[in-house]
Every structure is written in structure tokens, then in C-alpha cells.
C-alpha positions as CSV (number, residue, x, y, z in Angstrom):
1,M,162.7,62.9,53.9
2,L,160.0,60.3,54.2
3,A,160.0,60.6,57.9
4,T,159.5,64.3,57.7
5,T,156.5,63.9,55.3
6,A,154.9,61.4,57.5
7,S,155.3,63.6,60.5
8,S,153.8,66.6,58.7
9,R,150.9,64.5,57.5
10,A,150.2,63.3,61.0
11,H,150.2,66.8,62.3
12,R,147.7,67.9,59.7
13,L,145.4,65.0,60.6
14,S,145.7,65.9,64.3
15,V,144.8,69.6,63.6
16,S,141.9,68.5,61.3
17,G,140.7,66.2,64.1
18,K,140.7,69.1,66.5
19,V,138.7,71.3,64.1
20,R,136.2,68.6,63.6
21,A,135.8,68.2,67.3
22,V,135.2,71.9,67.7
23,L,132.7,71.9,64.9
24,A,130.9,68.9,66.3
25,L,130.7,70.7,69.7
26,G,129.3,73.8,68.0
27,T,126.6,71.6,66.5
28,V,125.6,70.1,69.8
29,L,125.4,73.6,71.4
30,G,123.2,74.8,68.5
31,L,120.7,72.0,69.0
32,G,120.6,72.8,72.7
33,T,119.7,76.4,72.0
34,V,116.8,75.4,69.8
35,A,115.4,73.1,72.4
36,T,115.4,76.0,75.0
37,L,113.3,78.3,72.7
38,A,110.6,75.6,72.4
39,A,110.0,75.3,76.2
40,F,106.4,75.7,77.6
41,T,105.5,79.0,79.3
42,D,102.7,80.1,81.7
43,T,101.6,83.7,82.6
44,V,99.5,84.9,85.5
45,I,98.5,88.6,86.0
46,A,97.9,90.3,89.3
47,T,95.8,93.5,89.4
48,G,94.9,96.1,92.2
49,E,91.9,98.4,92.4
50,F,92.0,101.8,94.1
51,S,89.3,104.3,95.2
52,T,89.2,107.4,97.3
53,G,87.0,108.0,100.4
54,T,84.6,110.9,100.9
55,L,84.4,113.6,103.5
56,D,80.8,114.7,104.1
57,L,79.8,117.0,106.9
58,K,76.1,117.6,107.6
59,L,74.5,120.0,110.1
60,N,71.0,119.1,111.0
61,G,71.0,116.9,107.9
62,Q,71.9,119.7,105.6
63,D,74.9,120.4,103.4
64,D,74.2,124.1,103.1
65,T,73.5,126.8,105.6
66,T,71.3,125.7,108.4
67,V,69.1,128.3,110.3
68,L,68.7,127.5,114.0
69,T,65.2,128.9,114.3
70,G,65.0,127.8,117.9
71,L,67.9,130.1,118.8
72,A,66.2,133.3,117.4
73,M,65.2,136.0,119.9
74,T,63.0,139.0,119.1
75,A,62.0,141.8,121.4
76,V,63.7,140.2,124.4
77,K,64.7,141.8,127.6
78,P,67.8,141.2,129.9
79,G,67.7,137.8,131.5
80,T,66.3,136.0,128.5
81,S,68.0,132.9,127.2
82,T,67.3,130.5,124.4
83,F,68.5,127.1,123.3
84,A,68.8,125.1,120.0
85,L,70.0,121.6,119.1
86,L,72.6,121.3,116.4
87,T,73.4,117.8,115.0
88,V,76.9,117.4,113.5
89,R,77.0,114.3,111.3
90,N,79.7,112.5,109.5
91,A,77.9,111.2,106.4
92,G,81.1,110.3,104.5
93,T,83.3,107.2,104.4
94,L,86.3,108.7,106.2
95,P,86.6,109.7,109.8
96,F,87.2,113.4,110.4
97,N,88.0,116.0,113.1
98,Y,85.8,119.0,113.2
99,T,86.1,122.5,114.6
100,Y,83.8,125.5,114.8
101,A,84.2,129.3,114.9
102,T,81.6,132.0,115.5
103,S,81.2,135.4,114.0
104,S,78.7,138.2,114.6
105,T,77.6,140.3,111.6
106,Q,74.7,142.3,110.2
107,G,71.9,143.8,112.2
108,T,71.4,147.2,113.8
109,N,74.7,148.2,115.6
110,P,75.6,144.5,115.8
111,Q,78.8,145.1,117.6
112,I,76.9,146.6,120.6
113,L,74.6,143.7,121.1
114,A,77.4,141.1,120.3
115,S,79.5,142.6,123.1
116,A,76.6,142.0,125.6
117,L,75.2,138.7,124.3
118,N,76.4,135.5,125.9
119,F,77.0,132.6,123.6
120,G,77.7,129.0,124.7
121,V,78.0,125.5,123.2
122,S,78.0,122.1,124.9
123,S,78.1,118.5,123.6
124,L,75.2,116.3,124.7
125,G,77.2,113.3,123.5
126,P,77.9,111.3,120.3
127,A,75.8,108.6,118.8
128,T,76.5,105.8,116.3
129,S,73.9,107.1,113.9
130,A,71.3,109.9,113.5
131,D,68.5,107.4,113.9
132,G,66.5,107.4,117.0
133,T,65.3,110.2,119.4
134,P,67.8,113.1,119.7
135,P,68.5,114.5,123.1
136,V,66.8,117.6,124.5
137,C,68.8,120.9,124.4
138,S,67.7,123.0,127.4
139,A,68.9,124.9,130.5
140,D,68.7,121.5,132.4
141,T,70.8,119.5,129.9
142,F,73.3,122.2,128.9
143,T,75.7,121.3,131.8
144,A,74.1,118.2,133.2
145,A,75.9,114.8,132.7
146,P,76.8,113.5,130.2
147,A,77.1,117.0,128.7
148,T,80.5,118.5,128.0
149,V,80.8,122.3,127.8
150,L,82.8,123.3,124.8
151,T,82.2,127.0,125.0
152,P,81.2,128.4,128.4
153,S,77.8,130.0,128.5
154,T,79.2,133.3,129.7
155,T,81.4,133.8,126.6
156,K,80.6,137.0,124.7
157,L,79.6,136.6,121.1
158,S,81.9,139.5,120.2
159,T,84.9,137.4,121.1
160,S,84.2,135.1,118.2
161,P,83.9,131.9,120.3
162,S,85.6,128.9,118.7
163,L,86.3,125.2,119.6
164,A,89.5,124.9,121.6
165,A,90.4,121.5,120.3
166,P,89.2,119.5,117.3
167,R,86.6,116.8,118.0
168,A,86.8,113.4,116.3
169,L,83.8,111.9,114.5
170,A,83.9,108.5,112.9
171,N,82.1,107.9,109.6
172,G,78.4,107.4,110.2
173,Q,78.6,109.0,113.7
174,V,76.8,112.1,114.9
175,E,77.4,114.5,117.8
176,Y,74.6,116.6,119.4
177,L,75.6,120.2,120.2
178,C,73.4,122.3,122.5
179,V,73.8,126.0,121.5
180,R,72.8,128.7,124.0
181,A,72.3,132.4,123.6
182,E,71.5,134.9,126.4
183,V,70.9,138.6,126.9
184,P,72.3,138.7,130.5
185,T,70.7,140.6,133.4
186,T,73.7,142.9,133.4
187,A,72.8,144.3,129.9
188,D,72.2,148.0,130.1
189,N,70.2,150.6,128.0
190,T,72.9,150.6,125.3
191,V,71.6,147.3,123.8
192,Q,68.0,148.5,123.4
193,G,66.7,148.3,119.8
194,K,69.9,146.5,118.6
195,S,70.2,143.3,116.6
196,V,72.9,140.9,115.5
197,T,73.3,137.6,113.5
198,A,75.5,134.9,115.0
199,T,77.2,132.6,112.4
200,L,78.6,129.3,113.6
201,T,80.9,127.9,110.9
202,V,81.8,124.2,111.3
203,T,84.8,122.8,109.4
204,A,85.7,119.1,109.0
205,N,89.2,117.9,108.2
206,Q,90.2,114.3,107.4
207,Q,92.1,112.5,110.1
């Protein structure tokens, strides 16, 4: 009986010791958690700034309609031709590709004269800026090197001449176009007393 009691007591002591050990371990873990929450921290922030570019096409320095006064012809006869310089400028911050298309409207029986009138365009070359002396647009420079014919001079205005392929223009760059109009020697009596307005529309698209 005494042996049984002693054994039972030892068992309880053993269990109690295990419980105390677990509790002691829990206390150590608890202290460890508190120490982690008190650690030093450091924060660094990174930011990024964004802005959009601009697309700005100017013709002869203008944003609106530009009248090519040098191209005007009044009371002319067959065989008369005229020339005018058109400056295409990229005044924005983005490079673009530009095209042009021509239409013929207004006037007295405009379709009759448009069918007879020759309308051509050539490039006299690009430049890095609009500063400096522009080239001369004339019969001598229309096809002479380094000119590049974009619309042949025998193209009829009635066909709505347009640029076959877009032309690239970097920001800040200009291109000089030489525009030519002619009432050919083959024009007959049907064009007498007729008038027409040619409209060259230039459109820029971002690259």
C-alpha cells in the first residue's frame, strides 16, 4: 500500500514537472515575441514622374490655314506656271509622319479648270530647324538635285493628288516643299473664264 502511494506521488511530481517545463517554455517564447516588436525600422520611398509629348504641325509657321499667295494665278493663258514654297515644320516634342491630300473646290466651273490644271509637289530637302535662309522654289529647283519629286508636275488637280508614302519628320525639323501649278499649253477654249481653288491638306501622325 505504501509502495503504491509513493509511486502515485512520484508520478504526480513527474507530471507537475512537465507542466512547469511547458509553462516556462511559454514564458520564454512570450519574451521573444515582445523583443521582435521593438525592433528598429527604416523606410525609403521611390516615386516616378510621367508626362506626355506634343504633336505640333506648322505650315509656313502657322497652325491655321495658310494661303500660298505665290501660287495664285489670275487672267493667265495656256503655258503659264507658278511656284510657291511651303515649309512643313515639326514644332512639337514627338517625331511624326506626315501626308498630304489635295482637293479642288469653289470657283467658276471649278471641275473644268481642275481637269486641265497641272499640280505638282517636290521636296527641296529637310533641315534641322526653320532658322537660316530657306531654299528657292522655282522651275530650276523643282526637279534639280537634291530635290525629290513627290507629286509629278503633270498630275491633274482633278485627280486629288496625294502623298504616296508618309514622310518622317523629327521634332524640331522642317521640310521644304516646292508646289507647282500650271495651265498647260494643251488647255483648250473650254477653260476660258474658269476658276478653281486648290486645297492642300497636310496631316501629321505620331510615329
